[in-house]
C-alpha positions in Angstrom: 0.2 5.1 6.7 -1.5 3.7 3.5 -4.5 5.4 2.2 -7.5 3.4 1.0 -6.5 3.9 -2.7 -2.9 2.7 -2.1 -4.1 -0.4 -0.2 -6.5 -1.2 -3.1 -3.7 -0.6 -5.7 -1.3 -2.8 -3.6 -3.9 -5.6 -3.5 -4.6 -5.5 -7.3 -0.9 -5.3 -8.1 -0.3 -8.3 -5.8 -2.9 -10.5 -7.6 -1.7 -9.4 -11.0 2.0 -10.0 -10.3 1.2 -13.4 -8.8 -0.7 -14.3 -11.8 2.1 -13.2 -14.2 4.7 -15.1 -12.2 2.7 -18.4 -12.2 1.3 -18.3 -15.7 3.6 -16.3 -17.9 7.2 -16.6 -16.6 9.1 -19.5 -18.0 12.3 -19.2 -16.1 13.4 -22.7 -14.8 15.2 -21.1 -11.8 12.0 -19.8 -10.5 10.7 -22.0 -7.7 7.4 -22.1 -6.0 7.0 -18.4 -5.2 4.2 -16.7 -3.3 3.7 -12.9 -3.3 3.1 -12.0 0.4 2.6 -8.4 0.1 3.4 -5.2 -1.7 4.7 -2.0 -0.1 4.1 1.1 -2.3 5.9 4.5 -1.9 3.8 7.6 -1.3 4.2 8.8 -4.8 3.3 5.3 -6.3 6.6 5.2 -8.3 8.2 2.4 -6.4 6.9 -0.9 -5.2 8.7 -3.4 -2.9 7.3 -6.8 -3.8 7.8 -9.3 -0.9 7.7 -13.0 -1.6 8.2 -16.3 0.0 9.6 -19.3 -1.5 9.5 -23.1 -0.6 13.0 -24.8 -0.3 16.2 -23.8 1.2 18.5 -20.9 0.7 19.8 -22.0 -2.7 16.2 -22.2 -4.0 15.4 -18.8 -2.5 18.6 -17.2 -4.1 17.8 -18.7 -7.6 14.2 -17.4 -7.3 15.4 -14.0 -6.3 17.7 -13.8 -9.3 15.0 -15.0 -11.6 12.6 -12.4 -10.3 15.2 -9.6 -10.5 15.8 -10.4 -14.1 12.1 -10.6 -14.9 11.2 -7.3 -13.2 11.2 -5.2 -16.4 9.1 -7.9 -18.2 6.5 -7.9 -15.4 6.5 -4.1 -15.4 5.8 -4.0 -19.1 2.9 -6.4 -18.7 1.5 -4.3 -15.8 1.7 -1.3 -18.0 -0.6 -3.0 -20.6 -3.1 -4.2 -17.9 -3.5 -1.2 -15.7 -4.7 2.3 -16.8 -2.5 4.3 -14.5 -0.4 7.4 -15.2 2.6 5.8 -13.5 3.2 2.1 -13.0 5.5 1.5 -10.0 9.1 0.2 -10.5 9.4 -3.2 -9.1 11.9 -4.4 -6.4 11.6 -8.0 -5.3 12.7 -8.8 -1.7 12.4 -12.1 0.2 9.9 -12.0 3.1 11.5 -13.6 6.1 8.4 -13.1 8.3 6.9 -16.4 7.2 9.9 -18.3 8.4 9.9 -16.4 11.7 6.2 -17.1 12.4 6.8 -20.9 11.7 9.9 -21.0 14.0 7.8 -19.2 16.6 4.9 -21.7 16.2 7.3 -24.6 16.6 8.8 -23.1 19.7 5.3 -22.8 21.2 4.5 -26.4 20.4 7.7 -27.5 22.2 6.5 -25.6 25.2 3.1 -27.2 25.2 4.4 -30.7 25.2 4.7 -32.4 28.7 8.3 -33.0 29.7 9.5 -36.6 29.4 10.6 -38.2 32.6 
């Protein structure tokens, strides 16, 4: 269960990380990445940053690699921008829930269509 403080911090981190990725990272392997949510540990020392990416599996893998390599750089920028005792260590993970919801939506659309015949 997230406390109010943890939810606010996760939201602020999500906005700041998204800004850093889109404006300050210059890695050509980085595709069109969207930060979907952040899961913080109870002690606020670790943050799992979930992202979605346009494109196929190759695009997703190259974006994952670019984010993994940039994690320390992003952490350093967050340290300068936030006045916290501890800035969480960042771990980037692909968020497959978006794909699942799109597939589910397409399945419902197929069910709505009248059968041909």
